[in-house]
N, C-alpha and C positions, 0 to 999 in steps of 0.2 A: 655781765653786760659787755658788749664789744665797743671799744673806743677806737678801733682801727677800721676794719673793713666796713662795719655798719655805718660809720660816719661818712666814709668815702662814698658808699653806695647811696646814702641819703642825699648827698650833695651833687651827685653826678648829673642828674637831669637839670636842676636849676642852674648849675654852673655852665652846662652846655648851652642852655637857652640864653644866658647872659653873654657868653662868649660869642654867640651868633649875633646878638644885638649890638655889641661893641667890639668887633674883631680887631680894630687897630689898637685899642687899649690893651687887649690881651696879648697882641703881638709884641707891643712894647714891654709889657710885664714879663713875657717869656724871655725876651732878650736880656732884661735886667736879671731875672732869675738865673739864666744860664751863665751869665757873666759873673755874678756874685758867687755862684757855687762851683765855678771852674777851678780845677786844681791850680795852686800857685805855691807860695811858701807854706800855706795850710792846705792839706789834702781835702778832697771832697767829703770824706767821712767826718773829719773834724768840723767842717763847715756845716754839715747836716746836723751834727750834735749841737752846735751853737744854735742853729735854727730851731731845733727841737726845744732847747732850753728857753729861747725867746718865745716860742709858741706857748709854753707853760706860763710864762710871765704875762703874756697877752690874753691868756685864758681862751684860746682859739682852738676848739676841738678839730676843725677841719685842718688847721695848720699842724696840730699835733699828729693827726693821722698821716698827713702827707710826709712830714719830716721823720716820723718814726719809721715809716715804710722805707723812705729813701736812705735813712741811716743804716737800716738792716741791709739793704741792697749794696751799700758801699762798705760793708764789712764790720760795722760796729758790733760790739759785744753787749750783752745785757749789763755787765758791770760798767762799761763806758757810758751807756745810756743813763744808768742809775746815778753815776757821779755827776754827769752834766745836769741832770734833773735836780740833784742835791744842791747845786749852786743857786738854783732859782729860789730855794727856801731862804737863803741868805738875802737875796735881792728883792724878793716879793712877799716874804712872810707867809702867813696862814693860807691865803688862797693858793699858793704854790704847792702846799701839801695836798690839796684836792686835785688840782690840775696836774701836778706831778704824778700822782697815783694813776690818773687817766693816761698820761703820757707813757708811763712804764707799762701799763696794761696793753696799750696799743703797740708799743715796741715788742713786748713779749709775744703778742699775737702774730705779728709779722715775722719775728725771729723764729718762732715755732713752725710757721708755715714754710719758711725758707729752709730750715733744717730738715724738714720732712721731704724735701725734694729728692728725686731718685739718686743723685750723686752725693747727697748728704753733705755737701761742702758749702761753706759760706763764701760768698764772692770776695775777691780781693779788691779793696778800694783804695 
């Protein structure tokens, strides 16, 4: 089962419809998103791994897919994703073992896709 692309595809149309219904809210959210994930003392890769771990704790498949994909795009490795997900076990207990597995599957899906690109390189984040 896909926890990455399939989840993103499933949410694409309803998200677009809601974004058109409340564009100002989405514009504000985008500004917050971009500001929170902008590089600072912590780089964007680290912030995306934090967001991925929080998504596991919140049991949000859409958030997991989005932040797994973004973590890959910003250069996270499978081991970095696994360790970030592992912290959620401590903070969220049993449910984190379920959503953690989903998150790691989503990360691996996007990582494999990125690694199969013609240049075979992982982006530097």
